[in-house]
C-alpha positions as CSV (number, residue, x, y, z in Angstrom):
1,X,0.0,0.0,0.0
2,X,1.3,3.5,-0.9
3,X,1.9,5.7,2.1
4,X,-0.5,8.6,2.0
5,X,2.1,11.1,3.1
6,X,4.5,9.9,0.5
7,X,1.8,10.2,-2.1
8,X,1.1,13.8,-1.2
9,X,4.8,14.7,-1.2
10,X,5.2,13.2,-4.7
11,X,2.2,15.1,-6.0
12,X,3.6,18.4,-4.5
13,X,7.0,17.8,-6.1
14,X,5.4,17.1,-9.5
15,X,3.3,20.2,-9.3
16,X,6.3,22.4,-8.3
17,X,8.4,20.9,-11.1
18,X,5.8,21.5,-13.9
19,X,5.0,25.0,-12.5
20,X,8.7,25.9,-12.6
21,X,9.0,24.4,-16.1
22,X,6.0,26.3,-17.3
23,X,7.5,29.5,-15.8
24,X,10.7,29.0,-17.7
25,X,9.3,27.7,-21.0
26,X,6.6,30.4,-21.2
27,X,9.3,32.9,-22.1
28,X,12.4,31.7,-23.8
29,X,14.3,34.8,-22.7
30,X,13.8,33.7,-19.1
31,X,15.3,30.3,-20.0
32,X,18.2,32.1,-21.6
33,X,18.8,34.2,-18.5
34,X,18.6,31.1,-16.3
35,X,21.3,29.4,-18.4
36,X,23.4,32.6,-18.4
37,X,23.2,32.7,-14.6
38,X,24.2,29.1,-14.3
39,X,27.3,29.9,-16.2
40,X,28.1,32.8,-14.0
41,X,27.7,31.0,-10.7
42,X,30.2,28.3,-11.9
43,X,32.7,30.9,-13.1
44,X,32.4,33.0,-9.9
45,X,32.4,30.1,-7.5
46,X,29.0,30.8,-6.1
47,X,27.6,27.8,-4.2
48,X,24.0,28.9,-4.3
49,X,22.1,31.9,-5.7
50,X,18.6,33.2,-4.8
51,X,16.9,35.3,-7.6
52,X,13.6,37.2,-7.6
53,X,12.7,39.3,-10.6
54,X,9.6,41.5,-10.9
55,X,8.3,43.7,-13.7
56,X,5.3,46.0,-13.3
57,X,2.7,43.8,-11.6
58,X,4.2,40.4,-12.5
59,X,6.7,38.1,-11.0
60,X,8.9,37.0,-13.9
61,X,11.1,34.7,-11.9
62,X,11.3,33.5,-8.3
63,X,13.7,30.7,-7.5
64,X,17.3,29.8,-7.2
65,X,20.4,28.0,-8.6
66,X,23.1,26.0,-7.1
67,X,23.1,24.6,-3.5
68,X,22.0,25.9,-0.2
69,X,23.9,23.1,1.5
70,X,26.8,21.7,-0.4
71,X,27.4,18.8,2.0
72,X,23.7,17.6,1.8
73,X,23.3,18.7,-1.9
74,X,20.2,20.7,-0.9
75,X,19.3,22.9,-3.9
76,X,18.3,26.5,-3.7
77,X,14.6,27.0,-4.4
78,X,12.1,29.9,-4.0
79,X,11.7,29.0,-0.3
80,X,15.3,28.8,0.6
81,X,16.1,31.5,3.2
82,X,19.1,33.7,2.9
83,X,20.6,36.2,5.3
84,X,20.3,39.6,3.7
85,X,22.6,41.5,6.1
86,X,22.4,45.3,5.6
87,X,19.3,45.1,3.3
88,X,17.7,45.1,6.8
89,X,18.2,48.8,6.9
90,X,15.7,49.4,4.2
91,X,13.0,47.7,6.2
92,X,14.0,49.5,9.4
93,X,13.8,52.8,7.5
94,X,10.4,51.8,6.2
95,X,9.2,51.1,9.8
96,X,10.4,54.6,10.8
97,X,8.6,56.1,7.8
98,X,5.4,54.3,8.9
99,X,5.7,56.0,12.3
100,X,6.1,59.3,10.6
101,X,3.0,58.6,8.5
102,X,1.1,57.9,11.7
103,X,2.3,61.2,13.2
104,X,4.3,59.5,15.9
105,X,7.7,60.8,14.6
106,X,9.1,63.5,12.4
107,X,12.3,63.5,10.4
108,X,13.4,66.6,12.2
109,X,12.9,65.2,15.7
110,X,15.9,65.4,18.0
111,X,17.3,62.0,19.2
112,X,18.1,63.5,22.6
113,X,14.4,64.5,23.0
114,X,13.1,61.0,21.9
115,X,15.5,59.0,24.0
116,X,17.8,61.0,26.3
117,X,19.3,57.7,27.6
118,X,21.0,57.0,24.3
119,X,24.8,57.3,25.1
120,X,26.0,59.5,22.2
121,X,28.3,62.5,22.2
122,X,27.8,65.5,20.0
123,X,29.8,68.7,20.7
124,X,27.5,70.6,18.3
125,X,24.3,69.4,19.9
126,X,23.2,72.9,21.0
127,X,23.2,74.3,17.4
128,X,23.2,71.1,15.3
129,X,21.5,68.3,17.1
130,X,21.4,64.7,15.8
131,X,18.0,64.2,14.3
132,X,16.0,61.1,13.0
133,X,16.8,62.0,9.4
134,X,20.6,62.0,10.2
135,X,20.4,58.4,11.4
136,X,18.3,57.3,8.3
137,X,20.8,58.9,5.9
138,X,24.0,58.1,7.7
139,X,24.8,61.8,8.2
140,X,25.0,61.8,12.1
141,X,28.8,61.6,11.8
142,X,29.0,58.3,13.8
143,X,31.8,55.8,13.3
144,X,30.9,52.4,11.8
145,X,30.9,49.5,14.2
146,X,34.2,48.7,16.0
147,X,35.8,45.3,15.6
148,X,34.8,44.1,19.1
149,X,31.2,45.1,18.7
150,X,30.3,43.5,15.4
151,X,28.7,40.3,16.8
152,X,27.2,39.3,20.1
153,X,28.7,36.2,21.8
154,X,26.4,36.1,24.8
155,X,23.7,33.4,25.1
156,X,20.8,35.8,24.5
157,X,20.2,38.6,22.1
158,X,21.0,42.1,23.4
159,X,17.8,44.0,24.2
160,X,16.7,47.6,24.8
161,X,19.2,50.2,25.8
162,X,21.8,47.6,26.6
163,X,22.0,46.8,22.9
164,X,22.8,50.5,22.2
165,X,25.4,50.7,25.0
166,X,27.1,47.7,23.3
167,X,28.0,50.0,20.4
168,X,28.5,53.2,22.3
169,X,32.1,53.2,21.3
170,X,30.9,54.3,17.8
171,X,28.4,57.0,18.9
172,X,30.7,60.0,18.9
173,X,29.7,62.7,16.3
174,X,32.8,63.5,14.2
175,X,31.4,66.6,12.3
176,X,28.3,68.7,12.3
177,X,25.4,66.4,11.7
178,X,23.9,66.7,8.3
179,X,27.2,67.7,6.6
180,X,28.2,64.5,4.8
181,X,27.3,60.8,4.7
182,X,29.4,58.1,6.4
183,X,27.9,54.6,6.6
184,X,27.3,53.6,10.2
185,X,25.7,50.4,11.4
186,X,25.3,51.7,15.0
187,X,23.1,54.5,13.6
188,X,20.5,51.9,12.5
189,X,20.8,50.1,15.8
190,X,19.7,53.4,17.4
191,X,16.8,53.6,14.9
192,X,15.7,50.1,16.0
193,X,15.7,51.3,19.6
194,X,13.7,54.4,18.6
195,X,11.0,52.1,17.1
196,X,10.9,50.2,20.4
197,X,10.7,53.4,22.4
198,X,7.8,54.8,20.3
199,X,5.8,51.6,19.8
200,X,6.6,49.9,23.2
201,X,7.4,46.6,21.4
202,X,10.6,45.0,20.0
203,X,11.6,46.6,16.7
204,X,11.6,43.2,14.9
205,X,8.1,42.3,16.2
206,X,6.9,45.7,15.0
207,X,8.3,45.3,11.5
208,X,6.9,41.7,11.3
209,X,3.4,43.0,12.1
210,X,3.6,46.2,10.0
211,X,5.4,44.9,6.9
212,X,5.7,41.1,6.8
213,X,2.1,40.1,7.8
214,X,0.3,42.6,5.5
215,X,2.4,41.4,2.5
216,X,2.0,37.7,3.5
217,X,5.8,37.4,3.8
218,X,5.5,34.3,6.0
219,X,9.0,33.0,5.4
220,X,10.8,36.3,6.4
221,X,12.2,37.0,9.8
222,X,14.9,38.9,11.7
223,X,17.5,36.5,13.0
224,X,18.6,37.9,16.3
225,X,19.9,34.7,18.0
226,X,22.1,33.2,15.3
227,X,20.3,29.8,15.4
228,X,20.4,27.5,12.4
229,X,17.0,26.7,10.9
230,X,16.2,23.8,8.5
231,X,15.5,26.0,5.4
232,X,18.4,28.4,5.9
233,X,21.1,28.5,3.3
234,X,24.6,27.8,4.8
235,X,27.1,30.6,4.2
236,X,30.5,29.6,2.8
237,X,34.0,31.1,2.6
238,X,35.8,30.1,-0.6
239,X,39.6,29.7,-0.1
240,X,42.2,27.6,-1.9
241,X,39.6,26.0,-4.1
242,X,37.4,24.8,-1.3
243,X,34.2,26.0,0.4
244,X,34.3,26.2,4.1
245,X,31.0,26.6,6.1
246,X,30.8,29.9,8.0
247,X,29.4,30.1,11.6
248,X,26.0,31.7,12.3
249,X,26.4,34.7,14.7
250,X,24.1,36.7,16.8
251,X,24.2,40.2,15.3
252,X,25.9,43.0,17.2
253,X,23.7,45.4,19.2
254,X,20.0,44.8,18.5
255,X,20.4,43.5,14.9
256,X,18.5,46.4,13.4
257,X,21.2,46.9,10.7
258,X,21.8,43.3,9.7
259,X,19.3,40.6,10.9
260,X,16.9,40.2,7.9
261,X,16.4,36.6,6.6
262,X,14.1,36.1,3.6
263,X,13.7,34.1,0.4
264,X,12.9,34.6,-3.3
265,X,9.1,34.1,-2.8
266,X,8.8,36.7,-0.1
267,X,11.2,39.2,-1.7
268,X,9.1,39.0,-4.9
269,X,6.0,39.9,-2.9
270,X,7.8,42.8,-1.3
271,X,9.0,44.1,-4.7
272,X,5.5,43.9,-6.1
273,X,4.4,46.2,-3.2
274,X,7.3,48.6,-3.9
275,X,6.3,48.9,-7.6
276,X,2.5,48.9,-7.3
277,X,1.6,49.8,-3.7
278,X,-0.9,47.9,-1.6
279,X,-4.5,48.4,-0.4
280,X,-3.6,47.6,3.2
281,X,-3.6,51.0,5.0
282,X,-0.9,49.7,7.4
283,X,1.6,50.0,4.6
284,X,3.1,53.2,3.2
285,X,1.3,54.8,0.2
286,X,3.1,56.0,-2.9
287,X,3.7,59.5,-1.5
288,X,5.6,58.1,1.5
289,X,7.5,55.6,-0.6
290,X,8.6,58.4,-2.9
291,X,9.7,60.4,0.1
292,X,12.0,57.6,1.1
293,X,13.8,58.2,-2.2
294,X,14.6,61.8,-1.4
295,X,17.9,62.9,0.2
296,X,17.2,65.6,2.8
297,X,20.2,66.3,5.0
298,X,23.6,66.5,3.2
299,X,25.4,69.6,1.9
300,X,25.4,67.8,-1.5
301,X,21.6,67.5,-1.5
302,X,21.3,71.2,-0.6
303,X,23.5,72.0,-3.6
304,X,21.1,70.1,-5.9
305,X,22.6,66.5,-6.0
306,X,20.0,63.8,-5.3
307,X,22.3,60.8,-6.0
308,X,23.4,59.2,-2.8
309,X,21.9,57.6,0.4
310,X,18.4,58.6,1.1
311,X,16.0,57.1,3.8
312,X,17.4,53.6,4.0
313,X,18.3,53.2,0.3
314,X,20.9,54.4,-2.1
315,X,20.8,55.4,-5.8
316,X,23.1,53.7,-8.2
317,X,23.6,55.7,-11.5
318,X,25.7,53.3,-13.5
319,X,23.0,51.5,-15.5
320,X,23.0,53.0,-19.1
321,X,19.2,53.0,-19.4
322,X,17.6,53.4,-16.0
323,X,18.8,54.3,-12.6
324,X,18.3,51.8,-9.9
325,X,17.8,52.4,-6.2
326,X,18.0,50.0,-3.3
327,X,20.4,48.4,-0.8
328,X,23.1,45.7,-0.7
329,X,24.3,43.6,2.2
330,X,27.3,41.6,3.1
331,X,27.8,39.3,6.1
332,X,29.6,36.1,7.1
333,X,29.2,33.9,4.1
334,X,26.4,36.0,2.5
335,X,26.0,38.8,0.0
336,X,22.7,40.3,-1.2
337,X,21.3,43.1,-3.5
338,X,17.8,44.6,-3.7
339,X,17.3,47.1,-6.5
340,X,14.3,48.7,-8.0
341,X,13.0,51.6,-10.1
342,X,9.4,52.4,-9.3
343,X,8.9,54.7,-12.4
344,X,10.2,52.0,-14.8
345,X,8.4,49.2,-13.0
346,X,11.5,47.1,-12.5
347,X,12.9,45.3,-9.5
348,X,15.1,42.4,-8.6
349,X,16.6,40.8,-5.5
350,X,19.6,38.4,-5.5
351,X,21.5,36.7,-2.7
352,X,24.4,34.3,-2.6
353,X,25.7,32.1,0.2
354,X,29.3,33.2,-0.2
355,X,30.9,36.6,-0.4
356,X,31.4,36.7,-4.1
357,X,31.4,39.1,-7.1
358,X,27.7,39.8,-7.8
359,X,28.2,42.3,-10.5
360,X,28.0,39.7,-13.4
361,X,24.7,38.4,-12.0
362,X,23.3,41.9,-11.6
363,X,24.5,42.9,-15.1
364,X,22.8,39.9,-16.7
365,X,19.5,40.5,-14.9
366,X,19.5,44.3,-15.7
367,X,20.2,43.6,-19.4
368,X,17.2,41.3,-19.4
369,X,14.9,43.8,-17.6
370,X,15.9,46.7,-19.8
371,X,16.1,45.1,-23.2
372,X,13.0,47.0,-24.4
373,X,14.1,50.3,-23.0
374,X,16.0,52.8,-25.3
375,X,19.3,54.2,-24.0
376,X,19.1,57.8,-23.0
377,X,20.6,60.4,-25.1
378,X,23.6,62.0,-23.2
379,X,23.3,65.7,-22.5
380,X,25.7,68.3,-21.2
381,X,26.0,72.0,-20.6
382,X,28.9,74.4,-20.8
383,X,30.8,75.2,-17.6
384,X,30.6,78.7,-16.3
385,X,34.4,79.3,-16.0
386,X,34.1,82.4,-13.8
387,X,32.1,80.3,-11.2
388,X,34.0,77.0,-11.4
389,X,37.6,78.0,-12.1
390,X,38.2,79.5,-8.6
391,X,37.1,76.2,-7.1
392,X,39.8,74.1,-8.9
393,X,42.6,72.8,-6.7
394,X,43.4,70.0,-4.3
395,X,40.6,68.4,-2.2
396,X,41.0,66.3,1.0
397,X,38.9,63.2,1.7
398,X,36.8,63.9,4.8
399,X,34.4,61.1,5.6
400,X,35.9,57.7,6.4
401,X,33.5,55.0,7.7
402,X,35.8,54.5,10.7
403,X,38.4,57.1,11.8
404,X,40.5,54.5,13.6
405,X,41.1,52.1,10.7
406,X,40.8,54.6,7.8
407,X,42.6,57.7,9.2
408,X,45.2,57.3,6.4
409,X,42.5,58.1,3.8
410,X,42.3,61.6,5.1
411,X,46.0,62.0,4.3
412,X,46.3,60.0,1.0
413,X,42.7,59.9,-0.3
414,X,42.5,63.3,-1.9
415,X,41.7,64.3,-5.4
416,X,42.7,67.2,-7.6
417,X,40.3,69.2,-9.7
418,X,42.8,70.0,-12.4
419,X,41.1,72.0,-15.2
420,X,37.9,72.6,-17.2
421,X,37.3,72.4,-20.9
422,X,34.0,73.4,-22.3
423,X,31.5,71.0,-20.6
424,X,34.2,68.8,-18.9
425,X,35.8,68.9,-15.5
426,X,39.1,66.9,-15.3
427,X,39.7,65.2,-12.0
428,X,42.9,63.4,-11.0
429,X,42.0,60.6,-8.5
430,X,44.1,59.3,-5.7
431,X,45.3,56.4,-7.9
432,X,46.5,58.8,-10.6
433,X,43.7,58.1,-13.0
434,X,42.2,61.1,-14.8
435,X,38.4,61.3,-15.0
436,X,36.5,63.6,-17.4
437,X,33.2,64.5,-15.7
438,X,30.4,65.9,-17.8
439,X,28.7,69.1,-16.6
440,X,24.9,69.1,-16.4
441,X,24.5,72.6,-14.9
442,X,24.9,74.4,-11.6
443,X,28.0,72.6,-10.6
444,X,26.4,69.1,-11.1
445,X,28.4,66.5,-13.0
446,X,28.0,62.9,-14.2
447,X,30.6,60.3,-15.1
448,X,30.9,60.2,-18.9
449,X,29.2,56.8,-19.1
450,X,26.4,57.4,-16.5
451,X,22.9,58.6,-17.2
452,X,22.5,60.5,-13.9
453,X,24.7,63.0,-12.1
454,X,26.6,61.7,-9.1
455,X,29.1,64.6,-8.5
456,X,28.6,68.1,-7.2
457,X,31.0,71.0,-6.8
458,X,29.8,73.9,-4.6
459,X,30.4,76.0,-1.5
460,X,29.0,75.5,2.0
461,X,27.4,78.2,4.1
462,X,30.8,79.5,5.2
463,X,32.0,79.8,1.6
464,X,34.3,76.8,1.8
465,X,34.4,74.8,-1.5
466,X,33.5,71.1,-1.3
467,X,33.2,68.3,-3.8
468,X,31.1,65.1,-3.4
469,X,31.3,62.1,-5.7
470,X,32.7,58.5,-6.2
471,X,30.0,56.9,-4.1
472,X,29.3,59.2,-1.2
473,X,32.9,60.4,-0.7
474,X,33.1,64.0,0.5
475,X,36.1,66.3,-0.1
476,X,37.0,69.8,1.1
477,X,39.4,72.2,-0.7
478,X,42.7,72.5,1.1
479,X,46.2,73.6,0.3
480,X,48.4,70.9,-1.1
481,X,51.2,71.9,1.2
482,X,49.1,71.2,4.4
483,X,48.8,67.5,3.3
484,X,52.4,67.3,2.0
485,X,53.6,68.1,5.5
486,X,51.7,65.0,6.7
487,X,52.6,62.8,3.8
488,X,56.4,63.4,3.6
489,X,57.3,62.0,7.1
490,X,55.2,58.9,6.3
491,X,57.0,58.4,3.0
492,X,60.3,58.9,4.8
493,X,59.2,56.4,7.4
494,X,58.5,53.8,4.7
495,X,61.9,54.6,3.2
496,X,63.5,54.0,6.6
497,X,61.9,50.6,6.8
498,X,63.2,49.7,3.3
499,X,66.7,50.9,4.2
500,X,66.7,48.9,7.5
501,X,65.6,45.8,5.7
502,X,68.6,46.1,3.3
503,X,70.9,46.9,6.2
504,X,69.6,43.9,8.1
505,X,70.4,41.5,5.3
506,X,73.9,42.9,4.8
507,X,74.4,43.1,8.6
508,X,73.5,39.5,9.2
509,X,76.2,38.4,6.7
510,X,78.8,40.7,8.2
511,X,77.9,39.5,11.7
512,X,78.3,35.9,10.7
513,X,81.8,36.7,9.5
514,X,82.5,38.7,12.7
515,X,82.8,41.9,10.7
516,X,80.0,43.6,12.6
517,X,79.0,44.0,16.3
518,X,75.8,42.1,17.2
519,X,74.6,45.2,19.1
520,X,75.1,47.3,15.9
521,X,73.1,44.7,13.9
522,X,70.2,45.2,16.3
523,X,69.8,48.9,15.3
524,X,68.4,48.0,11.8
525,X,67.3,44.4,12.6
526,X,64.9,45.2,15.5
527,X,62.7,47.6,13.5
528,X,62.7,45.1,10.6
529,X,61.5,42.4,12.8
530,X,58.9,44.8,14.3
531,X,57.7,45.7,10.8
532,X,57.2,42.0,10.0
533,X,55.3,41.5,13.3
534,X,53.1,44.5,12.5
535,X,52.3,43.2,8.9
536,X,51.6,39.7,10.3
537,X,49.3,41.1,12.9
538,X,47.4,43.3,10.3
539,X,47.0,40.3,8.1
540,X,45.7,38.2,11.0
541,X,43.2,40.9,11.8
542,X,41.9,40.8,8.2
543,X,41.6,37.0,8.2
544,X,39.8,37.1,11.6
545,X,37.5,39.8,10.4
546,X,36.5,37.7,7.4
547,X,35.8,34.4,9.2
548,X,36.1,34.5,13.0
549,X,34.7,37.8,14.3
550,X,33.9,36.3,17.7
551,X,37.7,36.3,18.4
552,X,37.6,40.2,18.5
553,X,35.2,40.2,21.5
554,X,37.6,38.8,24.2
555,X,41.2,38.4,25.0
556,X,42.4,35.2,23.4
557,X,45.4,33.9,21.5
558,X,44.3,35.5,18.2
559,X,43.3,38.9,19.6
560,X,46.3,39.1,21.9
561,X,48.6,38.2,18.9
562,X,47.1,41.1,16.9
563,X,47.6,43.5,19.8
564,X,51.1,42.2,20.6
565,X,52.3,42.2,16.9
566,X,51.4,45.8,16.5
567,X,52.8,46.7,19.9
568,X,56.1,45.0,19.1
569,X,56.7,47.3,16.2
570,X,56.7,50.2,18.6
571,X,58.7,48.4,21.3
572,X,61.4,47.3,18.9
573,X,61.7,50.7,17.3
574,X,62.2,52.2,20.7
575,X,64.8,49.6,21.6
576,X,66.6,50.3,18.3
577,X,66.7,54.0,19.2
578,X,68.2,53.2,22.6
579,X,70.9,51.0,21.0
580,X,71.7,53.8,18.6
581,X,72.1,56.2,21.5
582,X,74.4,53.8,23.3
583,X,76.5,53.0,20.3
584,X,76.6,56.5,18.9
585,X,80.3,57.3,19.3
586,X,81.3,53.7,18.3
587,X,79.6,54.0,14.9
588,X,81.5,55.3,12.0
589,X,81.6,56.9,9.5
590,X,79.6,60.0,10.5
591,X,77.3,59.8,7.5
592,X,76.2,56.3,8.7
593,X,75.3,57.7,12.2
594,X,73.3,60.5,10.6
595,X,71.4,58.1,8.3
596,X,70.6,55.8,11.2
597,X,69.4,58.7,13.3
598,X,67.1,59.9,10.5
599,X,65.8,56.5,9.9
600,X,64.9,56.1,13.6
601,X,63.4,59.5,13.8
602,X,60.9,58.8,11.0
603,X,60.2,55.3,12.4
604,X,59.4,57.0,15.7
605,X,57.1,59.3,13.8
606,X,55.2,56.3,12.4
607,X,54.9,54.8,15.8
608,X,53.5,58.0,17.2
609,X,51.1,58.4,14.3
610,X,49.8,54.8,14.6
611,X,49.5,55.1,18.4
612,X,47.6,58.4,18.2
613,X,45.1,56.8,15.8
614,X,44.6,53.7,18.0
615,X,46.5,51.1,15.9
616,X,49.2,50.6,18.6
617,X,48.6,50.1,22.3
618,X,44.8,49.6,22.2
619,X,43.6,46.0,22.8
620,X,41.0,45.2,20.2
621,X,38.7,43.5,22.8
622,X,38.7,46.8,24.8
623,X,37.9,49.3,22.1
């Protein structure tokens, strides 16, 4: 006798198979796209791929390719759940926008007034307070999350104000709020807490009730405890030709910047809502959805540029036919993209269970979606030389995500606005490449191959020139000499390291043949060893960040090795300087003493620079 349960399962499998086959065969271009994506995932070493494609009011494709679990050979289908990481921010922003629509919040509300218990520091608070809009648009000036706060290793999720205190080491405002954008995960943790404060319920429960349930997204959730579930895709790290499963983590703080889990079926429903609206009054109407696409707070937006990060979503101008808006995410073993254009009626979501190059996937889908759309005719306007020429010069990079780990970008990340020619502005980038930007009027520019502007050159309220472009990078005009003063000692410090490495190789040979005193060898050898320790520690930090973030949260062999490796660079440079002092009169000729003194001076400068910026002497687990 046939088991009734087995019979029903067989019928269900058959129905799913023929439904999928009909979906593909009904349109040969879908079949071609599917085949193209299969080729890409093999070439890019993508274990599994989730894909949802929507056009106007139709779901063109909802499913997957490859494997959700390589060991069990479990294929990706439309119900396989993927971690979407930072795409979560779009949903959190939508929850805030719902509260605004209900009159419970305003974009202009002060964070200090809503929740005075939030432990942030803003020295401009009296004149330029942190507002809700600044958190939504990443313009509060907060640092991104520190290494020891990226995940939660406790047994339970962090809740309430304790979740915000866990990332308080990032909540210091670095410039006047509303000046420029700098991506900050802790800012969205604060928004999650604000939802809880206003609604008196956990932020994830509120979003589940206000977004997931009205849209029948029954397979979507916010993973706050890092527990594996049967239908979750397993994230992988691909190294040395092998896929290694990644651990599941509890998200840092309250998870409001990274906890979303969903699948192709649910994301297709969500994108249908984005493009067409929904009769449920709980959800945002088209006017509030449109408001989410507007940038409100940056100097660039005040100067007329609307390319950049708006309310929980960014605008990407590089498609040749239509601009796409949305969010991407990257976490341990997962990468995801959600893009849409409401006017054109196009949307797609993709996710992979390995941190891989998603651009070929995105490009194939966008070519498919826009095949019937004509390319826009490029336009340009002549540049007003009297207005723009005085603004030419060198511009310093100003808005790193994290001042501790990216301080060097303020020194070396500048650009030069070199000259203007008719409708073009020539820009020399930090890598030496020359870009020719096309003028569209009023100091607004686009890259020559883009259809939308993404650059602006203007002055702030104090008359100081600024330039924004290359993503959301912000630059201020400075004298080149002011940065050369900072660059030259660093360059000389690198030269000193190179000289000492050569001296060490030669000195080892001379010492072996008793032609050189062992103490004299220590002068160049110790900084060389210290440099090797520093490089090894930095590399270990990168590898740990990629696959074992839990090791940053406590003092252990790995975190202590990173701390010690960087500290040894400073210690060994100091010991080398002490040896040089002791052996000063025994060293000859005089030019050698002078060279060694200069080398040690600039090495000490590097030690001081790295120490001031927190690379040396600060245990990672105590940041």
